Backbone as CSV, one residue per row, in Angstrom:
resi,resn,N_x,N_y,N_z,CA_x,CA_y,CA_z,C_x,C_y,C_z
1,ALA,18.668,58.517,89.052,18.207,59.038,87.779,16.687,58.908,87.657
2,TYR,16.115,57.861,88.233,14.674,57.638,88.115,13.884,58.840,88.640
3,GLN,14.268,59.351,89.796,13.562,60.503,90.371,13.705,61.732,89.474
4,LEU,14.876,61.926,88.893,15.074,63.061,87.989,14.224,62.909,86.732
5,ILE,14.150,61.704,86.202,13.317,61.475,85.017,11.857,61.756,85.353
6,LYS,11.392,61.253,86.492,9.999,61.497,86.910,9.711,62.992,87.008
7,LYS,10.687,63.756,87.440,10.526,65.208,87.579,10.199,65.861,86.236
8,HIS,10.692,65.298,85.142,10.513,65.910,83.823,9.274,65.419,83.083
9,ILE,8.737,64.288,83.467,7.659,63.663,82.696,6.439,64.571,82.528
10,HIS,6.091,65.330,83.545,4.884,66.175,83.483,4.995,67.304,82.459
11,GLN,6.187,67.603,81.976,6.389,68.705,81.028,5.873,68.388,79.627
12,PHE,5.575,67.129,79.372,5.243,66.707,78.020,3.809,66.212,77.948
13,ASN,3.147,66.501,76.820,1.785,66.043,76.600,1.855,64.678,75.912
14,TRP,1.939,63.652,76.715,2.153,62.292,76.220,0.970,61.768,75.407
15,ASN,-0.209,62.378,75.559,-1.388,61.921,74.820,-1.442,62.495,73.413
16,VAL,-0.681,63.556,73.156,-0.712,64.212,71.854,0.555,63.930,71.047
17,THR,1.687,63.935,71.714,2.974,63.799,71.036,3.682,62.524,71.462
18,ARG,4.206,61.821,70.504,5.096,60.698,70.825,6.431,61.318,71.212
19,THR,6.841,61.072,72.424,8.034,61.721,72.953,9.099,60.698,73.304
20,ALA,10.336,61.019,72.953,11.502,60.220,73.332,12.399,61.118,74.178
21,LEU,12.544,60.776,75.455,13.407,61.548,76.344,14.818,60.977,76.246
22,VAL,15.735,61.785,75.791,17.118,61.359,75.573,17.923,61.553,76.852
23,THR,18.587,60.491,77.272,19.505,60.585,78.413,20.920,60.592,77.847
24,PRO,21.598,61.736,77.891,22.952,61.813,77.348,23.840,60.712,77.924
25,ALA,24.700,60.182,77.075,25.533,59.042,77.465,27.011,59.424,77.470
26,PHE,27.689,58.918,78.488,29.125,59.151,78.660,29.795,57.814,78.907
27,GLU,31.108,57.797,78.800,31.841,56.570,79.100,33.085,56.903,79.907
28,THR,33.421,55.987,80.811,34.601,56.149,81.647,35.089,54.787,82.097
29,ASN,36.336,54.727,82.443,36.878,53.551,83.105,36.560,53.743,84.582
30,LEU,35.789,52.864,85.168,35.325,53.058,86.546,36.457,53.149,87.550
31,THR,37.649,52.670,87.198,38.776,52.781,88.129,39.384,54.182,88.113
32,GLU,38.942,55.024,87.191,39.472,56.385,87.078,38.493,57.413,87.628
33,GLY,37.933,57.167,88.782,37.068,58.162,89.402,35.623,57.756,89.534
34,GLY,35.240,56.637,88.977,33.873,56.164,89.124,32.858,56.984,88.354
35,VAL,31.604,56.817,88.733,30.486,57.480,88.070,30.160,58.774,88.808
36,PRO,30.067,59.900,88.101,29.692,61.154,88.759,28.301,61.046,89.393
37,ASP,28.136,61.663,90.572,26.861,61.614,91.293,25.785,62.485,90.670
38,ASN,26.191,63.570,90.034,25.228,64.525,89.494,25.884,65.303,88.352
39,LYS,25.119,66.193,87.742,25.632,66.915,86.581,26.803,67.816,86.955
40,ARG,26.772,68.424,88.112,27.885,69.287,88.534,29.186,68.490,88.576
41,HIS,29.136,67.290,89.172,30.327,66.432,89.214,30.725,65.969,87.807
42,LEU,29.737,65.698,86.974,30.017,65.304,85.595,30.788,66.411,84.877
43,LEU,30.312,67.643,85.001,30.973,68.765,84.330,32.392,68.959,84.846
44,GLN,32.588,68.783,86.150,33.941,68.880,86.710,34.855,67.841,86.069
45,ARG,34.350,66.616,85.941,35.162,65.537,85.351,35.437,65.795,83.868
46,LEU,34.456,66.353,83.160,34.650,66.636,81.736,35.700,67.719,81.519
47,ASN,35.820,68.631,82.474,36.775,69.736,82.355,38.124,69.433,82.986
48,HIS,38.242,68.283,83.617,39.481,67.908,84.310,40.527,67.432,83.301
49,LYS,41.765,67.766,83.556,42.871,67.282,82.726,43.726,66.354,83.562
50,PRO,44.084,65.164,83.165,43.617,64.529,81.934,42.153,64.118,82.063
51,LYS,41.481,64.110,80.949,40.053,63.787,80.924,39.846,62.313,81.259
52,THR,38.963,62.033,82.230,38.689,60.646,82.633,37.281,60.203,82.253
53,ILE,36.528,61.101,81.631,35.182,60.761,81.167,34.978,61.459,79.830
54,HIS,34.267,60.787,78.930,34.076,61.302,77.573,32.630,61.082,77.155
55,THR,32.214,61.816,76.114,30.912,61.524,75.532,30.967,60.115,74.956
56,PHE,29.853,59.426,75.005,29.798,58.017,74.600,30.209,57.848,73.142
57,SER,31.028,56.867,72.875,31.492,56.517,71.521,32.221,57.662,70.831
58,PHE,32.831,58.554,71.614,33.467,59.742,71.039,34.533,59.409,69.997
59,SER,35.240,58.300,70.161,36.288,57.972,69.190,35.804,56.971,68.141
60,ARG,34.938,56.046,68.520,34.476,55.005,67.601,33.403,55.515,66.647
61,CYS,32.500,56.351,67.150,31.349,56.773,66.338,30.869,58.151,66.804
62,PRO,31.644,59.211,66.548,31.268,60.531,67.062,29.905,61.023,66.571
63,GLN,29.506,60.643,65.349,28.220,61.093,64.822,27.038,60.403,65.495
64,CYS,27.279,59.305,66.199,26.184,58.530,66.792,25.486,59.247,67.950
65,HIS,26.133,60.219,68.546,25.509,60.965,69.646,25.590,62.474,69.430
66,ARG,26.023,62.886,68.254,26.180,64.312,67.948,24.865,65.084,68.108
67,ASN,23.737,64.483,67.743,22.445,65.189,67.825,22.125,65.661,69.239
68,THR,22.750,65.045,70.236,22.513,65.449,71.628,22.846,66.920,71.826
69,ASN,23.734,67.448,71.004,24.191,68.838,71.093,24.881,69.053,72.439
70,TRP,26.099,68.533,72.526,26.837,68.525,73.787,27.027,69.914,74.373
71,ALA,27.309,70.906,73.543,27.523,72.265,74.055,26.260,72.770,74.753
72,HIS,25.107,72.474,74.178,23.839,72.886,74.796,23.614,72.129,76.106
73,PHE,23.870,70.825,76.097,23.658,70.025,77.305,24.474,70.551,78.481
74,MET,25.700,70.955,78.237,26.586,71.379,79.333,25.993,72.532,80.134
75,ASN,25.211,73.391,79.472,24.635,74.557,80.152,23.131,74.469,80.362
76,ALA,22.505,73.405,79.898,21.039,73.298,79.933,20.506,73.179,81.360
77,THR,19.404,73.864,81.598,18.691,73.745,82.874,17.277,73.224,82.656
78,LYS,16.866,73.119,81.386,15.564,72.532,81.072,15.708,71.675,79.821
79,ALA,14.748,70.783,79.619,14.787,69.883,78.466,14.773,70.698,77.180
80,TYR,15.467,70.206,76.162,15.492,70.906,74.880,15.308,69.901,73.744
81,LYS,14.656,70.399,72.684,14.314,69.544,71.550,15.506,69.420,70.600
82,ILE,15.674,68.215,70.063,16.714,67.959,69.070,16.120,67.139,67.933
83,LYS,16.892,66.973,66.877,16.458,66.151,65.748,16.891,64.709,65.950
84,GLY,16.064,63.792,65.497,16.417,62.378,65.484,16.849,62.002,64.081
85,GLY,16.996,60.719,63.844,17.328,60.241,62.509,18.819,60.155,62.252
86,GLY,19.156,59.797,61.032,20.556,59.646,60.651,21.198,58.480,61.380
87,SER,22.400,58.699,61.875,23.130,57.659,62.612,22.991,57.834,64.113
88,PHE,22.011,58.596,64.540,21.804,58.891,65.955,21.404,57.612,66.688
89,GLU,22.045,57.342,67.822,21.705,56.154,68.614,21.614,56.508,70.101
90,PRO,20.658,57.363,70.454,20.570,57.770,71.859,19.954,56.686,72.741
91,TYR,20.175,56.838,74.025,19.439,56.047,75.015,18.205,56.872,75.330
92,VAL,17.031,56.260,75.226,15.792,57.020,75.366,14.854,56.397,76.392
93,VAL,14.002,57.252,76.925,12.903,56.835,77.792,11.640,57.081,76.982
94,LEU,10.808,56.047,76.855,9.597,56.130,76.041,8.378,55.762,76.870
95,GLN,7.222,56.245,76.411,5.975,55.839,77.046,5.646,54.422,76.567
96,ARG,5.379,53.554,77.494,5.192,52.138,77.171,4.129,51.909,76.098
97,LYS,3.003,52.615,76.166,1.911,52.312,75.236,2.191,52.755,73.798
98,THR,3.236,53.546,73.559,3.536,53.976,72.190,4.787,53.329,71.613
99,ILE,5.451,52.485,72.379,6.723,51.914,71.938,6.515,50.984,70.745
100,PRO,7.269,51.212,69.658,7.191,50.257,68.553,7.818,48.930,68.970
101,VAL,7.315,47.868,68.400,7.838,46.537,68.706,9.282,46.466,68.218
102,TYR,10.150,45.938,69.058,11.559,45.804,68.699,11.706,44.755,67.602
103,ASP,12.406,45.097,66.558,12.617,44.188,65.435,13.659,43.147,65.834
104,GLU,13.231,41.914,65.976,14.113,40.847,66.455,15.198,40.465,65.456
105,ARG,15.124,41.011,64.255,16.227,40.783,63.314,17.470,41.570,63.734
106,LEU,17.266,42.564,64.601,18.392,43.364,65.094,19.066,42.599,66.216
107,ILE,20.129,41.918,65.859,20.824,41.091,66.839,22.217,41.654,67.088
108,ALA,22.850,41.114,68.090,24.227,41.476,68.440,24.321,42.966,68.732
109,ARG,25.393,43.568,68.290,25.615,44.979,68.550,25.825,45.724,67.249
110,HIS,25.088,45.389,66.267,25.331,45.994,64.962,24.105,46.765,64.499
111,MET,24.137,48.052,64.645,23.099,48.978,64.185,21.768,48.806,64.906
112,ASN,21.727,48.066,65.998,20.442,47.832,66.657,19.843,49.132,67.199
113,LYS,20.625,49.930,67.938,20.083,51.186,68.475,19.854,52.208,67.370
114,ILE,20.759,52.280,66.416,20.601,53.253,65.327,19.294,53.001,64.586
115,LEU,19.022,51.757,64.221,17.810,51.456,63.461,16.550,51.582,64.313
116,TYR,16.628,51.203,65.577,15.455,51.360,66.445,15.134,52.844,66.609
117,ASP,16.144,53.651,66.854,15.906,55.083,67.018,15.518,55.739,65.699
118,TYR,15.994,55.194,64.583,15.557,55.698,63.288,14.068,55.422,63.105
119,GLU,13.611,54.277,63.584,12.175,53.987,63.512,11.386,55.007,64.329
120,LEU,11.889,55.383,65.494,11.222,56.425,66.288,11.135,57.719,65.483
121,PHE,12.203,58.057,64.787,12.236,59.247,63.933,11.183,59.136,62.831
122,VAL,11.121,57.976,62.170,10.144,57.747,61.100,8.722,57.882,61.643
123,LEU,8.499,57.413,62.863,7.173,57.492,63.487,6.896,58.869,64.088
124,GLN,7.759,59.813,63.805,7.615,61.221,64.194,7.623,61.448,65.700
125,TYR,8.464,60.708,66.390,8.691,60.993,67.805,9.411,62.325,67.909
126,ALA,9.115,63.062,68.963,9.845,64.290,69.276,10.927,63.917,70.286
127,PHE,12.173,64.246,69.979,13.308,63.915,70.841,13.649,65.119,71.714
128,TYR,13.677,64.895,73.024,14.047,65.946,73.980,15.172,65.436,74.872
129,VAL,16.225,66.230,74.997,17.338,65.872,75.875,17.014,66.354,77.280
130,LEU,17.147,65.466,78.245,16.947,65.839,79.646,18.196,66.570,80.141
131,PRO,18.030,67.695,80.850,19.173,68.541,81.193,20.031,68.046,82.351
132,ASP,19.483,67.180,83.187,20.206,66.804,84.409,20.251,65.294,84.626
133,VAL,19.937,64.549,83.577,19.952,63.088,83.640,20.994,62.606,82.631
134,PHE,21.784,61.624,83.012,22.772,61.067,82.101,23.069,59.635,82.521
135,ILE,23.638,58.888,81.599,24.076,57.531,81.921,25.571,57.444,81.654
136,VAL,26.212,56.496,82.328,27.647,56.299,82.159,27.901,54.833,81.823
137,HIS,28.611,54.628,80.755,28.954,53.292,80.263,30.420,53.021,80.577
138,GLU,30.707,51.821,81.017,32.105,51.432,81.189,32.535,50.661,79.949
139,PRO,33.511,51.184,79.214,33.962,50.496,78.001,34.445,49.078,78.294
140,HIS,34.277,48.224,77.310,34.719,46.836,77.412,35.350,46.455,76.083
141,GLU,35.998,45.320,76.063,36.591,44.851,74.816,35.506,44.641,73.779
142,ARG,35.783,45.074,72.569,34.833,44.866,71.477,34.776,43.380,71.141
143,ILE,33.591,42.921,70.854,33.426,41.535,70.424,33.690,41.500,68.920
144,ILE,34.667,40.744,68.545,35.023,40.640,67.129,34.132,39.586,66.487
145,GLN,33.372,40.040,65.488,32.477,39.123,64.790,33.190,38.564,63.560
146,PRO,32.898,37.327,63.214,33.443,36.801,61.955,32.981,37.686,60.796
147,TYR,33.809,37.813,59.788,33.520,38.671,58.648,32.180,38.323,58.006
148,THR,31.885,37.037,57.861,30.624,36.624,57.228,29.422,37.067,58.063
149,GLU,29.552,37.017,59.384,28.467,37.476,60.253,28.277,38.981,60.106
150,HIS,29.370,39.706,60.006,29.309,41.158,59.837,28.586,41.519,58.533
151,ILE,28.907,40.804,57.466,28.246,41.044,56.177,26.753,40.750,56.288
152,CYS,26.409,39.653,56.926,25.008,39.275,57.112,24.262,40.355,57.899
153,LEU,24.867,40.840,58.993,24.234,41.883,59.804,24.082,43.178,59.008
154,ASN,25.057,43.499,58.159,24.940,44.678,57.295,23.752,44.539,56.354
155,GLN,23.585,43.353,55.767,22.477,43.132,54.838,21.132,43.231,55.557
156,ILE,21.050,42.669,56.750,19.819,42.779,57.548,19.542,44.245,57.863
157,GLY,20.583,44.968,58.262,20.434,46.392,58.571,19.944,47.190,57.376
158,GLN,20.498,46.913,56.183,20.072,47.617,54.975,18.617,47.297,54.636
159,LEU,18.213,46.049,54.813,16.827,45.648,54.565,15.877,46.389,55.511
160,ILE,16.227,46.428,56.786,15.378,47.113,57.769,15.302,48.601,57.447
161,LYS,16.427,49.216,57.107,16.437,50.648,56.781,15.548,50.913,55.564
162,LYS,15.609,50.031,54.561,14.771,50.177,53.367,13.289,50.116,53.757
163,GLU,12.935,49.183,54.630,11.550,49.067,55.099,11.128,50.323,55.862
164,LEU,12.030,50.852,56.683,11.708,52.060,57.450,11.546,53.267,56.538
165,LEU,12.370,53.365,55.496,12.233,54.464,54.537,10.889,54.389,53.821
166,ALA,10.440,53.175,53.479,9.125,53.002,52.849,8.026,53.430,53.814
167,LYS,8.190,53.084,55.088,7.216,53.482,56.108,7.188,55.000,56.248
168,LYS,8.359,55.631,56.168,8.455,57.092,56.292,7.707,57.770,55.151
169,LYS,7.822,57.228,53.934,7.144,57.818,52.778,5.630,57.762,52.938
170,LYS,5.128,56.728,53.627,3.684,56.597,53.855,3.184,57.623,54.867
171,ASN,4.032,57.979,55.845,3.610,58.917,56.911,3.556,60.312,56.410
C-alpha cells in the first residue's frame, strides 16, 4: 500500500490545501480467504457469494464510513473528493507538518476516530478517497466497558465536540 500511496501524493498541492487521503476500510475473517492482494481481488471477493469481506463496520456503524461513497470507489481509477464531518471515521494519511495534536482525552475505542476526523473537517481539510488503496481489518471481540466508563466517555466526547464546534464557528 505504501508504494500506491506514494504514487498519489504528487496529485495534491500540500502547501496550499490541508489534505486527508482516505484509505477505504474493509473487514474480513482472515480464515475466510485472507487479505486481497489488490483492488481487482477485493472486488472479486466483494461480489462473491457468500460474501467473505465487507465494508468496515457495515453492521455496527454503517454511517461511519458512508462518506467514502462505496459505489464510486468500486469503479474509481483516480482519487475523488468527498465530504468529511458527521459520524465519519475514515482511516487517513496526513501530511505530518499539518496534523492536529491528538486529544489525549480520547481514550479507549469510543468516538476517538470520529472526533479526530471531525477536527480535520473543522480545520477545513479536503478529504480524497484513494482509488486503489485500502485496508483490511480482522474483526475481534468487542471490549465491554463498564456502564459508568461508557457514560464518562460519552461526556468527554460531548465536551470535545462542543469545543470543536466553537472552533468551527471561529474559522
